[in-house]
N, C-alpha and C positions, 0 to 999 in steps of 0.2 A: 228625351222620349223620341222614339223613332216610329214614324207613321207607316202603316201598311197601305201602299197605294193600290196594290192589286193582289187579289187572291184567286187562285185557280186550282180546283181539285183535278189533278192530272189523271189519276186513277184512284180507285178506292184506297183510302188511308195514306195517299201520297199527295202532298200539297205543294203549291208554288206560292211564294210570297215575293212581291217586288217591294222593297223597303226603301224609304227615303233616308239616305245617309250620304250626303254629298262629300263629306271629308273622307269617308271610307272608299267611296266610288272613285274619288280622285287619285287614289294611290293603289287601288286593287289591280292585281295581275293574276293570270291563269295559275291555278294550283294552290292559291291561298285560301284561307278560311276566316270566319268570324266566330266570336263567342258572344252569345246573347243570354239575357235573363228576362224571363217573361214578366215577373213581378218581384217585389222587394224581398220576399221570403223564398223565392224560387232558386233552383240550382242553375249553375252556369253550364251551358252545353255548346259544343263546337258544331258549326255547320259549314261545309265547304261552299265556296262561292261558285254558283252555277252560271252566273253572267253578271255583267256590270255595264252601266251606261254613264260615262263621265258627264256627258252633256246634260242629262236629266238628273244626275246625282243619285242614281239608284243602284242597289245591289239586289240580285235575284238569288234566292235560296230555295232549294227543294228538299223537303224532309218527309220522312215516313213516320206516322204515328205508331210508335212501338212502346215507349215507356210513359211514365207520368208526365214528364215535362213536354215531350212532343205531342202528347194527347192534349195537354192544356194549351199549347201553342196552336194546335189545330182548331181550337174553339174561337180564335180571333178572326176578325173579318176586316174587309177593306174599311179604312178610316180609324181602326183601332191602333193602339200604340204598344210598342215593345219598350220596356224600361231601359235596358242596356243593350248596346250593339257595338262591340269592340272589334276593331280590325283596321286594315287587313293584317292578318297574322300568318306566320309561317314563311318559308322560303318559296318564292315563285318557281314555277316550272322552268326548266332550262330549255329555251327555245332557240334553235338554230337550224341550218340546213343539214339534215342527216341523210336524206335520200328517201327510202321507202319506210314508212312508219305505220305500225298497226296500233290502233287505240281500241282497247277492249273495255266495255262497260257492262256491269251486271247489276240488275235491280236498280236501286236508287243511285248507284255509281254512274249510271248513264249521264246524270246531270253534271257532275264535275268534269266528266270527260269532254263535254261540249266546248268550253272555252279553250281548253288545251289543244284539242283537235283543230279548232278554228285557227289558233295562233300558229300551229305547226304548218297548216296548209298555206296560210298567208306568208310564211317564211320560205315557201317554195317546195315543201315536201309533198310527196305522193302519200296521202293519208288514207289507209284502209280502216274503216270503222267496223267494229264487230260488237253488237249489243245483244243482250239476252235477258230473259226473265222466266219465271216459273210457268206463266201462261200469258195469253194474249192480253188479258185484262190488266196486267201489271206492266206492260210495255208502254213507254211514253217517249215523246220528243223524237220520233222517227224522222219527221220532216226537218227539224233543226239539225239533227246529226247528219242527215243526208246532205244538207247545205254546207255543213262544216267540214265534211270529208270529201275526198276524191271519189270514194266508193263506200257503200254501206251494205253490210250483210247482217241479217237478223236470225235469231233462233229462239225457240221456246222449249222448255223442258218437256212439256206434254204434247208438243206438236200442234197446238191450237192456232198457231200463226207461223207462217214461213216454215223454216226447217225445224224438225224435231231433233233435239239434242242439246248440247251445252256449248258455251262459247269456245271452249277448248277444241271442240270438234271442228268448228270453222277456222280456228286459228291454225290447227294442224294442216288443214287443207291449204291455207294460205302459205304456210311454210313450204309445203311440198310443190307448190306452183313454181313456175319459172320466175325468177326475180328475187334477189337477195333482200331479206328484211334487215334493215339497219338498226331499228329500235322498236321495242314493244312497250306500251304503257297500259297498265291494267288498274282499274278502280272498281271496287265492288265488295261483296261479302268476303270475309277472310278466307274461307275454303276455296272460293273461286280464284282469288289472287294467288293463293298457294299453288293451285293446280296449274295456273298459267305459268308460274315460275318453274315448276317441275318440268313442264313441257319445253319451254324455251331453253332451259339449261341443257337439255339433250342436244340442241342444235346450236348452242353457243350464241344465242341472240340476247343482247343486252336488254334487260327488262326493268322498268321503273314501276313501282307500286306506290299508291298513296294510302298511308296507314291512318285508320280512324280508331285511335287508341282511347283508353280512359284519359280524361283530361279535366283539369280544374282551372288553373289560372291562365294557361296558354302563353306564358312568357318565360318558361324555363325555371321557375322558382320552386314549384311544388314537387316536381319529379314524378308525378303520377303517370305521365305519358311515356315513361322510359321504355325503350325497346333495345334489344341486342342486335346490332348490325355489324357484321364482320368481326364478331367476337368482342365488340366494344359497346358500352352503354351509350345510347343516343336518346335525345329528347325529341319526340315527334313534333312538338309545338314550335321549336326554334331550329332544330337541325333538319326537320322535314316540313310538311308531312310526307314528301316523296323520298324514297330510298331505292337503292339497288336491290331489287327483289331477290336476287340470288344470294345476297348477304344477310337477309332478314331471318332471324330465328322465329319461324312461324309457330313452332310448337310452344315456345315460351309465351309468345303473344296470345296464342289461343287460350292457354291456361289463365293468363292475366285478364283476358276479356270477359271471363265468366265469374270472376272472384266475388263480385257483388250481385250476382244473379238473384239470390234469395231476397235480398233487400229491394232490388228493382221490382221483382214480382209483387212483393208486399206493398210497395208504394203504388204500383199500378192498380192493384186490386182495391186498395183503400180509396184511391182517387175515383175509380169507377163506381164504387159504392156511394161515395159522397156526392156524386154527380148523376145518380140514376134518374133524378128528376131535377127540374130547374127552379123549384119553389124553395121556400125557406126551411123545409123539413130536412134538407141535405140527404135525401134519398131514403125513403121508406115509410115514414109515419103517415103520409097523406094517402097511402094506397087504401 
């Protein structure tokens, strides 16, 4: 059992958990992830590591309540326990002195960008951070990203905070400025990562993306997380989650990402109905 030491609601529906997991924290590196299970009959879900503290033995994860399991996870509080917490999994980010690096984070993707940007800066790189969300209420960790980067720029789709526009607008501005970009890293919604890759391809900028695919076991056995990269089948859990974005077949990945959408919606609706109230009626009969 893994104890939740800290819970913080960053923005509506997006939560931060600091989890006591000393063995995982002792091996964790930027870019890796964990797989957790809330309770015995629950599903296994992957969450990217947003931070780690080896001295305290903790892992920080940030997640958005979207489906049944993340909604169930969001009901837990400080002092509660998570049944399974496996990791660190995946191949760590490749950190070295590249030069000028742009780290792009969209939505919840801001969280996993943080440890990577910090490590790149510590390695001596000039790190430009670009983060965005649909509106001001969904932006978080501005201060943490500002500290992890050499410079930070922000945007919102609706213009409710800082610049109005998309992360690709700020990225294009950075590309057109004086100073060569040696590497771009993008983490966020699939359409955002795809748009970033289409833009950087035009300018010949190497781009790394972190793929949040369908996943079950996280060790390369089930094949559920397969993606096509450079014309070859790769497994996001062991070969990734980071890949050369210009080699990823985003069209195929987009199709696979929605294959269980009807079942996911049904599970979410059933969970919401069963938890409409907190008494023994399971949602309805006490009204």
